[in-house]
Backbone as CSV, one residue per row, in Angstrom:
resi,resn,N_x,N_y,N_z,CA_x,CA_y,CA_z,C_x,C_y,C_z
1,MET,6.338,14.920,-0.897,6.546,13.730,-0.071,6.682,12.487,-0.944
2,MET,7.427,11.533,-0.455,7.616,10.281,-1.169,6.750,9.215,-0.530
3,HIS,6.266,8.279,-1.300,5.406,7.220,-0.798,6.113,5.878,-0.874
4,LEU,5.987,5.128,0.185,6.597,3.806,0.246,5.512,2.776,0.470
5,ASN,5.435,1.802,-0.408,4.442,0.752,-0.243,4.784,-0.106,0.961
6,LEU,3.774,-0.354,1.786,3.936,-1.245,2.923,3.488,-2.627,2.507
7,LYS,4.072,-3.651,3.142,3.639,-4.996,2.826,3.275,-5.719,4.098
8,GLN,2.323,-6.645,4.019,1.883,-7.419,5.158,2.183,-8.887,4.890
9,PRO,3.300,-9.412,5.438,3.706,-10.774,5.117,2.931,-11.836,5.867
10,PHE,2.137,-11.432,6.854,1.416,-12.410,7.650,-0.074,-12.107,7.596
11,ALA,-0.894,-13.121,7.370,-2.340,-12.952,7.349,-2.862,-12.886,8.769
12,ILE,-3.953,-12.129,8.959,-4.595,-12.036,10.272,-5.834,-12.928,10.267
13,VAL,-5.878,-13.916,11.129,-7.048,-14.759,11.284,-8.031,-14.043,12.187
14,ALA,-9.311,-14.072,11.840,-10.319,-13.306,12.569,-10.308,-13.605,14.059
15,ALA,-10.231,-14.861,14.419,-10.260,-15.220,15.831,-9.034,-14.686,16.556
16,THR,-7.885,-14.675,15.861,-6.665,-14.148,16.464,-6.783,-12.663,16.710
17,VAL,-7.358,-11.926,15.742,-7.550,-10.496,15.901,-8.453,-10.209,17.087
18,ALA,-9.554,-10.949,17.185,-10.478,-10.737,18.285,-9.808,-11.010,19.619
19,ALA,-9.033,-12.066,19.693,-8.333,-12.391,20.934,-7.336,-11.303,21.290
20,SER,-6.625,-10.780,20.273,-5.664,-9.707,20.518,-6.368,-8.454,21.007
21,THR,-7.547,-8.178,20.445,-8.307,-7.008,20.857,-8.740,-7.130,22.303
22,LEU,-9.221,-8.299,22.699,-9.629,-8.515,24.078,-8.446,-8.348,25.015
23,SER,-7.275,-8.859,24.611,-6.072,-8.735,25.418,-5.674,-7.280,25.563
24,LEU,-5.791,-6.511,24.466,-5.445,-5.098,24.491,-6.326,-4.337,25.457
25,LEU,-7.640,-4.625,25.466,-8.564,-3.895,26.307,-8.323,-4.150,27.783
26,GLY,-7.806,-5.329,28.117,-7.696,-5.671,29.519,-6.285,-5.731,30.058
27,SER,-5.290,-5.356,29.272,-3.910,-5.572,29.687,-3.252,-4.291,30.173
28,HIS,-2.644,-4.362,31.371,-1.853,-3.240,31.888,-0.563,-3.786,32.486
29,ALA,-0.081,-4.890,31.946,1.110,-5.550,32.492,2.368,-4.802,32.069
30,ALA,3.506,-5.234,32.595,4.776,-4.643,32.201,5.017,-4.881,30.717
31,GLN,5.762,-3.974,30.097,5.989,-4.074,28.658,6.685,-5.372,28.294
32,ALA,6.154,-6.042,27.279,6.730,-7.311,26.825,7.776,-7.037,25.753
33,LEU,8.911,-7.686,25.873,9.992,-7.576,24.905,10.333,-8.960,24.401
34,SER,10.757,-9.047,23.146,11.229,-10.326,22.635,12.341,-10.079,21.631
35,VAL,13.171,-11.105,21.424,14.278,-10.994,20.493,14.368,-12.277,19.680
36,SER,14.695,-12.143,18.396,14.918,-13.305,17.536,16.044,-12.942,16.575
37,SER,16.489,-13.923,15.794,17.580,-13.671,14.860,17.122,-12.941,13.606
38,GLY,15.790,-12.819,13.407,15.282,-12.085,12.257,15.307,-12.940,10.999
39,PRO,15.129,-12.314,9.834,15.082,-10.871,9.599,13.688,-10.251,9.664
40,LEU,12.660,-11.054,9.982,11.281,-10.573,9.994,10.671,-10.743,11.380
41,PRO,9.604,-9.994,11.671,8.953,-10.124,12.979,8.314,-11.491,13.149
42,THR,8.182,-11.911,14.400,7.499,-13.165,14.704,6.033,-12.931,15.028
43,THR,5.634,-11.679,15.202,4.256,-11.327,15.532,3.400,-11.303,14.267
44,PRO,2.255,-11.992,14.244,1.414,-12.008,13.036,0.609,-10.730,12.882
45,GLY,0.200,-10.461,11.642,-0.732,-9.379,11.369,-0.166,-7.983,11.450
46,VAL,1.135,-7.811,11.272,1.734,-6.490,11.390,2.020,-5.895,10.020
47,ASN,2.145,-4.554,9.985,2.568,-3.854,8.776,4.087,-3.776,8.757
48,LEU,4.667,-3.866,7.578,6.121,-3.903,7.455,6.602,-2.802,6.523
49,ILE,7.627,-2.074,6.950,8.278,-1.049,6.137,9.689,-1.543,5.811
50,ASP,9.969,-1.762,4.519,11.280,-2.304,4.157,12.192,-1.289,3.460
51,PHE,11.715,-0.055,3.251,12.506,1.048,2.679,12.890,0.857,1.218
52,ASN,12.461,-0.229,0.590,12.873,-0.482,-0.789,12.166,0.415,-1.802
53,GLY,11.117,1.104,-1.374,10.442,2.040,-2.269,11.091,3.407,-2.315
54,LEU,12.148,3.600,-1.526,12.866,4.873,-1.518,14.152,4.755,-2.335
55,ALA,14.520,5.843,-2.966,15.763,5.847,-3.737,16.959,5.829,-2.795
56,PRO,17.979,5.004,-3.082,19.192,5.035,-2.254,19.754,6.442,-2.162
57,GLY,20.137,6.839,-0.960,20.647,8.179,-0.745,19.609,9.162,-0.259
58,THR,18.346,8.730,-0.136,17.297,9.604,0.384,17.643,10.046,1.800
59,VAL,17.562,11.347,2.057,17.891,11.890,3.373,16.638,12.535,3.972
60,PRO,16.086,11.960,5.037,14.944,12.606,5.697,15.353,13.983,6.222
61,THR,14.435,14.964,6.097,14.734,16.302,6.592,13.991,16.534,7.909
62,ASN,13.325,17.674,8.076,12.703,17.967,9.357,11.220,17.618,9.370
63,ALA,10.576,17.874,10.498,9.167,17.500,10.666,8.250,18.227,9.696
64,ALA,8.687,19.377,9.193,7.853,20.138,8.255,7.824,19.507,6.869
65,THR,8.846,18.721,6.536,8.904,18.079,5.218,9.315,16.612,5.379
66,PRO,8.473,15.807,6.023,8.839,14.403,6.257,8.678,13.555,5.009
67,ILE,9.253,12.376,5.043,9.000,11.362,4.022,7.705,10.662,4.389
68,ASP,6.777,10.602,3.456,5.497,9.923,3.677,5.665,8.446,3.349
69,LEU,5.574,7.584,4.365,5.718,6.148,4.159,4.380,5.462,3.903
70,GLY,3.292,6.231,3.871,1.972,5.669,3.635,1.335,5.166,4.918
71,ASP,0.014,4.963,4.878,-0.733,4.413,6.008,-0.623,5.303,7.247
72,GLY,-0.463,6.612,7.036,-0.385,7.534,8.157,0.936,7.531,8.886
73,VAL,1.995,7.030,8.233,3.318,6.950,8.857,4.271,7.891,8.126
74,THR,5.026,8.710,8.882,6.026,9.578,8.276,7.375,9.378,8.966
75,LEU,8.426,9.768,8.263,9.796,9.644,8.760,10.518,10.962,8.546
76,PHE,11.188,11.471,9.592,11.959,12.686,9.430,13.161,12.676,10.362
77,ASP,14.118,13.564,10.062,15.305,13.741,10.886,14.947,14.696,12.008
78,GLY,15.042,14.233,13.250,14.650,15.057,14.380,15.636,16.154,14.712
79,VAL,16.843,16.102,14.139,17.856,17.135,14.392,18.405,17.600,13.052
80,PRO,17.635,18.401,12.298,18.079,18.819,10.965,19.445,19.495,11.015
81,GLY,20.266,19.195,10.045,21.586,19.793,9.962,22.683,18.860,10.435
82,ASN,22.339,17.882,11.280,23.323,16.875,11.646,23.431,15.867,10.519
83,ARG,24.435,15.007,10.572,24.713,14.240,9.369,24.156,12.820,9.404
84,ASN,23.812,12.386,8.231,23.647,10.973,7.922,22.472,10.261,8.574
85,THR,21.280,10.791,8.406,20.104,9.959,8.543,19.673,9.675,7.114
86,VAL,19.999,8.501,6.598,19.782,8.232,5.179,19.146,6.866,4.969
87,THR,18.483,6.726,3.840,17.971,5.443,3.416,18.791,5.018,2.216
88,THR,19.557,3.934,2.358,20.557,3.647,1.341,21.047,2.206,1.453
89,THR,21.862,1.803,0.534,22.490,0.483,0.605,23.982,0.595,0.902
90,GLU,24.449,1.775,1.311,25.875,1.941,1.606,26.223,1.368,2.984
91,PHE,27.499,1.322,3.295,28.007,0.784,4.552,27.574,-0.675,4.719
92,THR,27.321,-1.131,5.952,27.016,-2.532,6.207,25.555,-2.689,6.617
93,PRO,24.712,-3.285,5.781,23.296,-3.437,6.134,23.112,-4.487,7.212
94,PRO,21.986,-4.455,7.929,21.681,-5.521,8.881,21.652,-6.867,8.155
95,VAL,22.158,-7.900,8.783,22.142,-9.234,8.177,20.692,-9.654,7.971
96,GLY,20.347,-10.036,6.738,18.972,-10.396,6.406,18.244,-9.318,5.643
97,SER,18.809,-8.114,5.600,18.213,-7.026,4.818,18.288,-7.381,3.338
98,ASP,17.195,-7.149,2.588,17.170,-7.554,1.184,17.221,-6.362,0.232
99,GLY,17.696,-5.231,0.711,17.766,-4.053,-0.160,18.120,-2.821,0.651
100,ASN,17.356,-1.743,0.474,17.608,-0.522,1.228,17.365,-0.729,2.715
101,TYR,18.016,0.083,3.512,17.777,0.095,4.947,17.996,1.518,5.446
102,LEU,17.647,1.763,6.695,17.793,3.092,7.286,19.041,3.122,8.149
103,LYS,19.918,4.082,7.906,21.121,4.245,8.720,21.048,5.583,9.438
104,VAL,21.181,5.544,10.753,21.170,6.751,11.578,22.564,6.920,12.176
105,ARG,23.101,8.151,12.118,24.416,8.396,12.700,24.547,9.852,13.122
106,GLN,24.920,10.077,14.369,25.133,11.413,14.932,23.908,12.309,14.755
107,THR,22.746,11.714,14.845,21.488,12.448,14.710,20.381,11.522,15.182
108,ASN,19.123,11.792,14.826,18.069,10.829,15.121,17.060,10.763,13.995
109,ALA,16.325,9.676,13.965,15.273,9.467,12.974,13.967,9.242,13.723
110,THR,12.934,9.964,13.328,11.650,9.896,14.021,10.589,9.299,13.113
111,PHE,9.959,8.227,13.585,8.783,7.663,12.929,7.556,8.215,13.648
112,SER,6.678,8.862,12.906,5.458,9.413,13.483,4.261,8.651,12.915
113,PHE,3.333,8.251,13.793,2.201,7.422,13.398,0.888,8.162,13.634
114,GLU,0.000,8.045,12.672,-1.300,8.710,12.774,-2.138,8.124,13.912
115,LYS,-1.992,6.825,14.159,-2.753,6.154,15.206,-1.792,5.580,16.245
116,PRO,-2.200,5.551,17.517,-1.354,4.944,18.556,-1.085,3.470,18.251
117,LEU,0.046,2.990,18.733,0.502,1.647,18.409,0.283,0.659,19.547
118,THR,0.057,-0.586,19.173,0.078,-1.687,20.138,1.401,-2.444,20.060
119,TYR,2.140,-2.222,18.966,3.329,-3.038,18.701,4.300,-2.268,17.817
120,PHE,5.605,-2.495,18.058,6.652,-1.959,17.187,7.807,-2.957,17.172
121,GLY,8.365,-3.194,15.992,9.493,-4.106,15.880,10.477,-3.609,14.830
122,LEU,11.722,-4.062,14.912,12.710,-3.644,13.931,13.862,-4.641,13.871
123,LEU,14.407,-4.780,12.642,15.632,-5.542,12.436,16.787,-4.595,12.719
124,TRP,17.567,-4.880,13.765,18.567,-3.963,14.306,19.940,-4.545,14.013
125,GLY,20.670,-3.891,13.118,21.964,-4.406,12.709,23.116,-3.845,13.525
126,SER,24.141,-4.638,13.713,25.358,-4.265,14.453,25.030,-3.449,15.702
127,ILE,24.307,-4.054,16.618,23.813,-3.353,17.808,24.976,-2.809,18.630
128,ASP,24.945,-1.494,18.868,25.974,-0.822,19.670,25.364,-0.320,20.972
129,ALA,26.196,-0.180,22.001,25.721,0.217,23.323,24.974,1.545,23.297
130,GLU,25.431,2.491,22.460,24.836,3.829,22.469,23.619,3.967,21.554
131,ASN,23.354,2.985,20.710,22.129,3.040,19.903,20.935,3.092,20.841
132,THR,20.007,4.015,20.605,18.898,4.245,21.548,17.574,4.293,20.811
133,ILE,16.553,3.673,21.398,15.187,3.753,20.877,14.298,4.314,21.976
134,GLN,13.499,5.334,21.626,12.608,5.987,22.576,11.181,5.996,22.039
135,PHE,10.221,5.836,22.949,8.805,5.828,22.595,8.118,7.037,23.237
136,PHE,7.318,7.748,22.453,6.629,8.952,22.911,5.145,8.856,22.572
137,ASN,4.324,9.637,23.281,2.993,9.929,22.758,2.904,11.429,22.501
138,SER,1.922,11.841,21.723,1.879,13.207,21.221,1.690,14.250,22.322
139,SER,1.283,13.834,23.498,1.041,14.786,24.580,2.245,14.947,25.498
140,THR,3.366,14.278,25.201,4.526,14.345,26.083,5.756,14.827,25.337
141,THR,6.648,15.489,26.072,7.938,15.887,25.504,9.061,14.991,26.007
142,THR,8.773,14.173,27.020,9.740,13.191,27.496,9.253,11.798,27.115
143,SER,10.167,10.880,26.924,9.780,9.548,26.461,9.019,8.795,27.538
144,VAL,8.082,7.967,27.100,7.349,7.112,28.035,8.102,5.813,28.264
145,SER,9.058,5.520,27.390,9.879,4.324,27.526,11.112,4.501,26.652
146,SER,12.268,4.023,27.128,13.509,4.229,26.401,14.468,3.071,26.659
147,TYR,15.190,2.663,25.609,16.151,1.568,25.723,17.402,1.897,24.920
148,THR,18.541,1.481,25.433,19.785,1.525,24.666,20.123,0.107,24.219
149,GLY,21.099,-0.004,23.331,21.543,-1.331,22.926,22.023,-2.136,24.116
150,SER,22.736,-1.493,25.034,23.255,-2.218,26.193,22.163,-2.637,27.157
151,SER,21.130,-1.790,27.365,20.059,-2.167,28.284,19.212,-3.302,27.720
152,LEU,18.989,-3.303,26.403,18.234,-4.399,25.789,19.021,-5.700,25.844
153,ALA,20.336,-5.624,25.638,21.163,-6.828,25.734,21.047,-7.436,27.125
154,SER,21.050,-6.585,28.144,20.935,-7.067,29.520,19.554,-7.659,29.785
155,LEU,18.507,-6.987,29.310,17.136,-7.452,29.554,16.816,-8.741,28.808
156,LEU,17.333,-8.862,27.597,16.966,-9.987,26.737,18.011,-11.093,26.708
157,GLY,19.129,-10.893,27.386,20.088,-11.971,27.572,20.988,-12.274,26.391
158,PHE,21.318,-11.246,25.579,22.301,-11.477,24.531,23.515,-10.577,24.783
159,SER,24.611,-10.865,24.118,25.851,-10.126,24.343,26.094,-9.127,23.223
160,LEU,26.537,-7.931,23.604,26.978,-6.967,22.609,28.372,-7.348,22.137
161,LEU,28.561,-7.320,20.837,29.852,-7.702,20.267,30.653,-6.456,19.920
162,PRO,31.970,-6.518,20.024,32.795,-5.360,19.664,32.811,-5.156,18.158
163,PHE,33.018,-3.917,17.741,33.217,-3.645,16.330,34.531,-4.332,15.920
164,SER,34.620,-5.009,14.814,33.641,-5.196,13.767,32.958,-6.563,13.828
165,ALA,33.096,-7.247,14.963,32.468,-8.559,15.110,30.952,-8.456,15.051
166,ASN,30.400,-7.285,15.444,28.948,-7.158,15.453,28.353,-6.918,14.073
167,LEU,29.187,-6.852,13.043,28.685,-6.657,11.680,28.139,-7.951,11.089
168,GLY,28.397,-9.077,11.735,27.925,-10.363,11.230,26.555,-10.727,11.777
169,ALA,26.161,-11.971,11.523,24.821,-12.430,11.904,24.589,-12.365,13.408
170,ASP,25.612,-12.625,14.203,25.442,-12.618,15.656,25.226,-11.222,16.222
171,GLY,25.523,-10.197,15.433,25.333,-8.822,15.893,24.023,-8.210,15.466
172,THR,23.213,-8.951,14.709,21.912,-8.468,14.248,20.800,-9.198,14.984
173,LYS,19.819,-8.451,15.479,18.688,-9.040,16.189,17.384,-8.405,15.699
174,TYR,16.306,-9.199,15.769,14.983,-8.609,15.549,14.374,-8.379,16.933
175,ILE,14.138,-7.114,17.281,13.618,-6.737,18.594,12.160,-6.326,18.444
176,GLU,11.290,-6.867,19.320,9.861,-6.573,19.263,9.371,-6.030,20.605
177,PHE,8.517,-4.999,20.540,8.002,-4.317,21.714,6.479,-4.384,21.719
178,ALA,5.888,-4.909,22.794,4.431,-4.938,22.947,4.007,-3.632,23.611
179,LEU,3.770,-2.607,22.808,3.565,-1.260,23.321,2.249,-1.086,24.060
180,ALA,1.263,-1.921,23.772,-0.014,-1.797,24.467,0.143,-2.016,25.961
181,ASP,1.204,-2.716,26.346,1.387,-3.089,27.744,2.036,-2.000,28.596
182,ILE,2.476,-0.879,27.990,3.113,0.157,28.802,2.114,1.197,29.270
183,GLY,0.852,1.110,28.836,-0.184,2.013,29.320,-0.094,3.426,28.788
184,ALA,0.485,3.630,27.635,0.576,4.956,27.021,0.289,4.837,25.532
185,ASP,-0.320,5.894,24.982,-0.648,5.879,23.556,0.573,6.284,22.735
186,VAL,1.444,5.339,22.479,2.671,5.617,21.732,2.338,5.885,20.268
187,ASP,2.728,7.063,19.780,2.515,7.375,18.368,3.762,7.974,17.712
188,ARG,4.888,7.874,18.418,6.140,8.389,17.874,7.286,7.537,18.404
189,VAL,8.168,7.118,17.484,9.324,6.301,17.856,10.570,7.003,17.325
190,VAL,11.546,7.231,18.208,12.755,7.959,17.841,13.966,7.045,17.990
191,LEU,14.730,6.926,16.918,15.978,6.171,16.923,17.125,7.173,16.911
192,SER,18.077,7.025,17.821,19.182,7.977,17.880,20.478,7.267,18.233
193,THR,21.583,7.935,17.934,22.900,7.378,18.244,23.944,8.469,18.128
194,GLY,25.156,8.163,18.599,26.279,9.076,18.441,27.092,8.677,17.237
195,PHE,28.365,8.370,17.456,29.245,8.039,16.343,28.941,6.663,15.765
196,SER,28.535,5.723,16.618,28.269,4.353,16.155,26.958,4.306,15.385
197,PRO,26.960,3.921,14.110,25.742,3.926,13.312,24.656,3.007,13.885
198,PHE,23.425,3.378,13.634,22.244,2.608,14.032,21.588,2.173,12.725
199,GLU,21.768,0.884,12.352,21.241,0.374,11.083,19.951,-0.398,11.325
200,VAL,18.929,-0.093,10.525,17.590,-0.642,10.758,16.952,-1.049,9.437
201,ASP,16.223,-2.160,9.463,15.400,-2.547,8.323,14.167,-3.276,8.838
202,ASN,13.225,-3.532,7.931,12.003,-4.295,8.230,11.324,-3.806,9.504
203,VAL,11.081,-2.497,9.543,10.368,-1.892,10.671,8.912,-2.342,10.621
204,ALA,8.415,-2.881,11.722,7.046,-3.405,11.769,6.244,-2.653,12.822
205,TYR,4.949,-2.527,12.589,4.087,-1.850,13.551,2.664,-2.359,13.427
206,GLN,1.908,-2.108,14.483,0.481,-2.440,14.490,-0.224,-1.380,15.314
207,ALA,-1.280,-0.799,14.748,-2.007,0.276,15.415,-3.152,-0.270,16.260
208,ILE,-3.545,0.520,17.267,-4.721,0.175,18.066,-5.950,0.231,17.162
209,PRO,-6.802,-0.786,17.154,-8.020,-0.731,16.330,-8.898,0.440,16.744
210,THR,-9.488,1.109,15.763,-10.392,2.211,16.084,-11.661,1.667,16.719
211,PRO,-12.317,2.451,17.611,-13.525,1.965,18.290,-14.598,1.441,17.344
212,ALA,-14.717,2.056,16.165,-15.744,1.616,15.218,-15.498,0.199,14.732
213,LEU,-14.232,-0.248,14.763,-13.907,-1.585,14.273,-14.067,-2.666,15.332
214,LEU,-14.071,-2.293,16.610,-14.056,-3.282,17.670,-15.253,-4.232,17.647
215,PRO,-16.513,-3.723,17.514,-17.642,-4.664,17.483,-17.523,-5.687,16.368
216,GLY,-17.080,-5.223,15.175,-16.938,-6.152,14.060,-15.862,-7.185,14.313
217,LEU,-14.727,-6.757,14.870,-13.650,-7.694,15.163,-14.065,-8.707,16.205
218,LEU,-14.764,-8.243,17.247,-15.224,-9.152,18.288,-16.249,-10.135,17.732
219,GLY,-17.135,-9.616,16.861,-18.141,-10.485,16.259,-17.515,-11.563,15.408
220,MET,-16.468,-11.202,14.656,-15.769,-12.184,13.832,-15.142,-13.270,14.696
221,GLY,-14.565,-12.834,15.833,-13.946,-13.803,16.729,-14.962,-14.730,17.351
222,ILE,-16.118,-14.187,17.770,-17.177,-15.006,18.369,-17.722,-16.004,17.357
223,ALA,-17.924,-15.539,16.117,-18.427,-16.433,15.072,-17.452,-17.586,14.829
224,ALA,-16.152,-17.263,14.804,-15.150,-18.311,14.596,-15.158,-19.304,15.755
225,LEU,-15.342,-18.804,16.980,-15.378,-19.668,18.150,-16.593,-20.594,18.106
226,ARG,-17.752,-20.049,17.734,-18.967,-20.863,17.623,-18.805,-21.953,16.570
227,LYS,-18.140,-21.603,15.467,-17.937,-22.577,14.398,-17.064,-23.726,14.877
228,ARG,-16.000,-23.398,15.632,-15.131,-24.447,16.158,-15.882,-25.347,17.137
229,LYS,-16.735,-24.730,17.982,-17.502,-25.499,18.956,-18.473,-26.429,18.252
230,ALA,-19.125,-25.911,17.184,-20.087,-26.737,16.436,-19.396,-27.938,15.817
231,LYS,-18.186,-27.741,15.283,-17.432,-28.841,14.696,-17.055,-29.874,15.759
232,ALA,-16.729,-29.370,16.953,-16.356,-30.262,18.037,-17.540,-31.136,18.445
233,VAL,-18.749,-30.529,18.497,-19.947,-31.290,18.853,-20.256,-32.332,17.790
234,GLU,-20.109,-31.934,16.527,-20.352,-32.885,15.448,-19.380,-34.053,15.491
235,GLY,-18.130,-33.744,15.881,-17.137,-34.808,15.944,-17.421,-35.782,17.062
């Protein structure tokens, strides 16, 4: 297996983590979606996979021999034998990509996570109608949530551009999914497409905190709140 270093471009403030944890415990609302021009997520405290630790031309194989991306995350081709699930700098990268990226074509790429997720985001280049993202949990064979490029464009209010106009900046979007809000323990994300390539970079994720961490996170948040209140009284 190959290892890819993950990077965390945003610091997590203790009070923010505690607030997010409280929101996670009590939230069962409809799934939240957001879109930005990228190239990085707008959500703080997430892990980022930029694919730059992989050699150009790396081809994920099947679930038995996945690429180890570190932190309990693996990547594999869900349909071995089909062509072109590769990590490379060939073809047209998503606008804002600073090196390697993942290209999926006529097959699918599966990200598997050791822990269920509260969040998933990706820099999506040249968005095509047939590009599809599906979310699963380990106990299901059917997706708990699924979107195509065209359905996301409709939901988020942007226009799909024809090839090759979508190869520019206007055809690249950073899409973010608040997975905690769909009420399922998502631990697998599948990207698939037909002939139109699905180009991805700067994949971001955030796992559900383990129960052992919750008291400490809540305590940190309470301490930060007390400190702010004390300063307010002094002022």
